[in-house]
C-alpha positions as CSV (number, residue, x, y, z in Angstrom):
1,M,-176.2,-83.8,-75.6
2,N,-174.0,-86.3,-77.5
3,K,-176.9,-88.8,-77.4
4,L,-179.4,-86.3,-78.8
5,R,-180.5,-87.4,-82.3
6,K,-179.5,-85.1,-85.2
7,E,-183.1,-84.6,-86.1
8,K,-183.8,-83.4,-82.5
9,Q,-180.7,-81.1,-82.6
10,A,-182.0,-79.5,-85.8
11,Q,-185.4,-79.0,-84.2
12,V,-183.8,-77.3,-81.2
13,V,-181.7,-75.0,-83.5
14,A,-184.7,-74.2,-85.7
15,A,-186.6,-73.0,-82.6
16,L,-183.7,-70.9,-81.3
17,I,-183.0,-69.1,-84.6
18,E,-186.6,-68.2,-85.0
19,G,-186.6,-66.1,-81.8
20,N,-187.8,-68.6,-79.2
21,S,-186.4,-68.5,-75.7
22,I,-184.6,-71.4,-74.0
23,R,-187.7,-72.3,-71.9
24,A,-190.0,-72.0,-75.0
25,T,-187.6,-74.4,-76.9
26,V,-187.8,-76.8,-74.0
27,R,-191.6,-76.8,-74.2
28,M,-191.6,-77.2,-78.0
29,T,-189.0,-79.9,-78.3
30,G,-189.1,-81.8,-75.0
31,V,-185.3,-81.4,-74.7
32,A,-183.9,-80.6,-71.3
33,K,-182.8,-77.0,-70.6
34,N,-179.2,-77.9,-69.8
35,T,-178.9,-80.0,-73.0
36,I,-180.1,-77.0,-75.1
37,V,-177.7,-74.7,-73.4
38,K,-174.8,-77.1,-74.0
39,L,-175.8,-77.5,-77.7
40,L,-176.0,-73.7,-78.1
41,A,-172.5,-73.3,-76.6
42,E,-170.9,-76.0,-78.7
43,L,-172.5,-74.9,-81.9
44,G,-172.0,-71.2,-81.2
45,K,-168.2,-71.7,-80.8
46,A,-168.1,-73.7,-84.1
47,C,-170.1,-71.1,-85.9
48,A,-167.8,-68.3,-84.7
49,E,-164.7,-70.2,-85.7
50,Y,-166.0,-71.1,-89.1
51,Q,-167.1,-67.5,-90.0
52,D,-163.7,-66.2,-88.7
53,K,-161.9,-68.4,-91.2
54,A,-164.5,-67.9,-94.1
55,F,-164.7,-64.1,-94.0
56,K,-161.4,-63.1,-95.5
57,N,-160.5,-61.0,-98.5
58,L,-164.1,-59.9,-99.0
59,S,-164.7,-57.6,-102.0
60,C,-167.2,-55.4,-100.3
61,K,-167.6,-51.8,-101.5
62,R,-170.0,-50.2,-99.1
63,I,-170.1,-51.0,-95.4
64,Q,-172.5,-49.7,-92.7
65,C,-171.8,-50.0,-89.0
66,D,-173.9,-49.6,-85.9
67,E,-174.2,-50.9,-82.3
68,I,-177.2,-52.4,-80.6
69,W,-177.9,-52.4,-76.8
70,S,-178.8,-55.4,-74.6
71,F,-177.9,-56.4,-71.1
72,C,-176.6,-59.4,-69.2
73,Y,-177.3,-60.7,-65.7
74,A,-179.3,-57.6,-64.8
75,K,-180.1,-54.1,-66.1
76,E,-177.3,-51.6,-65.2
77,K,-179.2,-50.0,-62.4
78,N,-179.9,-53.4,-60.8
79,V,-176.4,-54.8,-60.9
80,P,-175.2,-55.7,-57.3
81,Q,-172.5,-53.5,-55.9
82,D,-169.9,-56.2,-55.9
83,K,-170.4,-56.8,-59.7
84,R,-170.6,-53.2,-60.8
85,G,-168.0,-52.3,-63.4
86,I,-167.4,-55.9,-64.4
87,F,-168.0,-56.6,-68.0
88,G,-170.9,-59.1,-68.5
89,Y,-173.0,-57.5,-65.8
90,G,-175.3,-54.8,-67.0
91,D,-175.2,-53.0,-70.3
92,V,-173.7,-54.8,-73.2
93,W,-173.3,-53.5,-76.8
94,T,-173.0,-55.6,-80.0
95,F,-171.2,-53.8,-82.8
96,T,-172.3,-55.0,-86.3
97,A,-171.1,-54.3,-89.8
98,I,-173.2,-55.1,-93.0
99,C,-172.3,-54.9,-96.6
100,A,-174.8,-52.7,-98.3
101,D,-174.6,-54.7,-101.6
102,T,-174.5,-58.3,-100.5
103,K,-176.2,-57.8,-97.1
104,L,-173.4,-60.0,-95.6
105,V,-172.5,-59.4,-91.9
106,P,-168.8,-60.0,-92.0
107,S,-167.9,-58.7,-88.5
108,W,-169.4,-58.2,-85.1
109,H,-168.1,-57.6,-81.7
110,I,-169.7,-57.8,-78.2
111,G,-168.3,-55.3,-75.7
112,R,-168.7,-51.9,-74.1
113,R,-169.8,-48.8,-76.0
114,D,-166.4,-47.1,-75.8
115,L,-163.3,-46.4,-77.9
116,E,-161.5,-49.6,-76.9
117,D,-164.2,-51.9,-78.1
118,A,-165.0,-49.8,-81.1
119,T,-161.3,-50.0,-82.2
120,I,-161.3,-53.8,-81.7
121,F,-164.4,-54.1,-83.9
122,M,-163.0,-51.8,-86.6
123,K,-159.7,-53.6,-86.8
124,D,-161.4,-56.9,-87.1
125,L,-163.6,-55.5,-89.9
126,A,-160.5,-54.0,-91.7
127,S,-158.7,-57.3,-91.6
128,R,-161.6,-59.0,-93.6
129,L,-161.7,-56.6,-96.5
130,A,-159.7,-56.9,-99.7
131,N,-160.0,-53.4,-101.0
132,R,-160.8,-49.8,-100.0
133,V,-164.4,-49.3,-99.0
134,Q,-166.9,-46.6,-98.3
135,L,-167.9,-46.7,-94.6
136,T,-170.8,-45.1,-92.9
137,T,-171.5,-45.0,-89.1
138,D,-173.7,-43.0,-86.9
139,G,-172.4,-39.8,-85.2
140,H,-170.9,-41.4,-82.1
141,K,-167.5,-39.8,-81.5
142,M,-165.8,-43.1,-80.7
143,Y,-165.9,-44.1,-84.4
144,L,-163.7,-41.2,-85.4
145,E,-160.6,-42.5,-83.6
146,A,-161.5,-46.2,-84.0
147,V,-161.7,-45.9,-87.8
148,D,-158.5,-44.0,-88.0
149,H,-156.7,-46.6,-85.9
150,A,-158.0,-49.5,-88.1
151,F,-158.0,-48.0,-91.6
152,G,-155.8,-44.9,-91.5
153,A,-156.3,-42.9,-94.6
154,D,-157.2,-45.9,-96.8
155,I,-161.0,-45.5,-96.5
156,D,-163.9,-43.3,-97.6
157,F,-165.5,-42.6,-94.3
158,S,-168.6,-40.6,-93.5
159,Q,-171.1,-40.2,-90.6
160,L,-174.8,-39.9,-90.8
161,I,-176.0,-37.8,-87.9
162,K,-179.7,-37.9,-87.1
163,L,-181.5,-34.7,-85.8
164,Y,-184.3,-35.3,-83.4
165,G,-187.2,-33.1,-82.4
166,Q,-188.9,-33.0,-79.0
167,T,-190.2,-36.2,-77.6
168,A,-194.0,-36.5,-77.7
169,E,-195.7,-36.4,-74.3
170,G,-196.5,-39.9,-73.0
171,Q,-193.9,-41.6,-75.2
172,K,-190.8,-40.6,-73.4
173,R,-190.1,-44.0,-72.0
174,Y,-190.6,-46.4,-74.9
175,S,-190.5,-44.4,-78.1
176,P,-187.5,-42.3,-79.5
177,A,-188.0,-38.7,-80.4
178,Q,-189.1,-38.0,-83.9
179,C,-186.3,-37.8,-86.4
180,I,-186.6,-34.4,-88.2
181,G,-183.6,-34.7,-90.5
182,T,-180.1,-36.0,-91.1
183,L,-176.7,-34.5,-91.5
184,K,-174.2,-36.2,-93.8
185,T,-170.6,-35.5,-92.7
186,R,-167.5,-36.5,-94.7
187,I,-164.7,-37.5,-92.4
188,N,-162.1,-39.0,-94.7
189,G,-161.6,-39.7,-98.4
190,N,-164.4,-39.2,-101.0
191,P,-167.6,-41.0,-100.0
192,E,-170.4,-40.9,-102.5
193,A,-173.0,-38.6,-100.9
194,K,-176.1,-40.4,-102.3
195,T,-175.0,-43.7,-100.7
196,I,-174.2,-42.4,-97.2
197,S,-176.7,-44.3,-95.2
198,T,-177.2,-46.6,-92.2
199,S,-180.6,-47.9,-93.2
200,Y,-179.4,-51.5,-93.8
201,V,-177.5,-51.9,-90.6
202,E,-180.4,-50.4,-88.6
203,R,-182.7,-52.9,-90.3
204,Q,-180.3,-55.6,-89.3
205,N,-180.7,-54.4,-85.7
206,L,-184.4,-55.2,-86.0
207,T,-183.7,-58.6,-87.4
208,M,-181.5,-59.3,-84.4
209,R,-184.2,-58.3,-82.0
210,M,-186.8,-60.4,-83.8
211,N,-184.7,-63.6,-84.2
212,M,-182.8,-63.6,-80.8
213,R,-185.0,-63.6,-77.8
214,R,-182.2,-62.2,-75.7
215,F,-182.5,-58.8,-77.6
216,T,-186.2,-58.4,-77.2
217,R,-187.1,-55.2,-75.4
218,L,-189.6,-54.8,-72.5
219,T,-189.6,-58.5,-71.6
220,N,-187.8,-60.7,-69.1
221,A,-185.8,-62.3,-71.9
222,F,-182.0,-61.6,-71.4
223,S,-178.7,-63.5,-71.2
224,K,-177.7,-64.7,-67.8
225,K,-174.1,-65.0,-68.9
226,I,-172.1,-63.0,-71.4
227,E,-170.8,-66.3,-73.0
228,N,-174.3,-67.4,-73.8
229,L,-174.9,-64.1,-75.6
230,F,-171.8,-64.6,-77.7
231,Y,-172.9,-68.1,-78.7
232,A,-176.4,-66.9,-79.6
233,V,-175.1,-64.1,-81.7
234,S,-172.6,-66.4,-83.5
235,L,-175.4,-68.9,-84.3
236,H,-177.7,-66.1,-85.5
237,F,-175.2,-64.7,-88.0
238,M,-174.3,-68.1,-89.2
239,Y,-177.9,-68.8,-90.0
240,Y,-178.5,-65.3,-91.4
241,N,-175.4,-65.3,-93.6
242,F,-175.5,-68.9,-94.9
243,C,-179.1,-70.3,-94.6
244,R,-181.6,-67.5,-94.8
245,I,-182.5,-66.4,-98.4
246,H,-182.6,-62.7,-98.6
247,Q,-186.0,-61.5,-100.0
248,T,-184.4,-59.0,-102.4
249,L,-181.3,-60.9,-103.5
250,R,-183.1,-64.3,-103.8
251,V,-179.9,-65.9,-102.5
252,T,-178.2,-65.9,-99.1
253,P,-175.8,-63.1,-98.3
254,A,-172.9,-65.5,-98.2
255,M,-173.7,-66.7,-101.8
256,E,-174.0,-63.1,-103.0
257,A,-170.6,-62.4,-101.5
258,K,-169.1,-65.5,-103.1
259,V,-168.2,-67.1,-99.8
260,T,-170.3,-70.2,-100.6
261,D,-172.0,-71.6,-103.6
262,H,-175.2,-73.0,-102.1
263,V,-177.9,-72.5,-99.4
264,W,-176.9,-74.1,-96.2
265,S,-179.3,-76.2,-94.1
266,I,-179.5,-76.4,-90.4
267,E,-178.1,-79.9,-90.6
268,E,-175.0,-78.6,-92.4
269,I,-174.5,-76.0,-89.6
270,L,-174.7,-78.9,-87.1
271,R,-171.9,-80.7,-88.9
272,L,-169.5,-77.9,-88.0
273,I,-169.4,-79.4,-84.5
274,Q,-167.8,-82.5,-85.9
């Protein structure tokens, strides 16, 4: 991998961040599979470390949080008996937070969908914020304790609970039931009712599924190892936050949040390895 030209490295990264699989990237670039995986691992680590240092004292005002499902090694029902219950085999959830104003994703966490991992995620998010924020999550009960552990009373917290009707016949497997309404519930503080929403973070879930092949549903695309999922997510958010110009903002989320003053290039991301 050290002998791979920077131009070729940039070509590999460009293919990965646009939603191509490892094997598709091999076919497109001519680079060996193991070389691509090694580059992803090294660059993913560098991206995670850089964003961990860069996202401090953020002046966000409105935060939305959600979690998105994927799986590693095998789907939960197909995990071998000797690996059942071991994290990294079966269901994996990625928690994400997005600033509703700057569209920055300042925090994410890969783990189980339980109180322990939700608390780790919320504490990480709280450590990156400079002031009191309005926070909106879905109606999952784990967030009630997790937010309390991380923020205490210093937050305006609400939950948006979706109400679903009966599932249409023939769509039970692949389509969710029709949403027939929402219930806005104030949990703590004084959240502004008209801005209680999870629309931006749910749209971010779609962006993740489109730009990371590992999250694509109903295909054979998935992470073989939990570490590779972490590297892919770190690279995705590095590109999303620093390189990709938001269509509404006309700048990158990191620029809007005053974390950087310019649009990053893929070559600039690659220099993080050095």
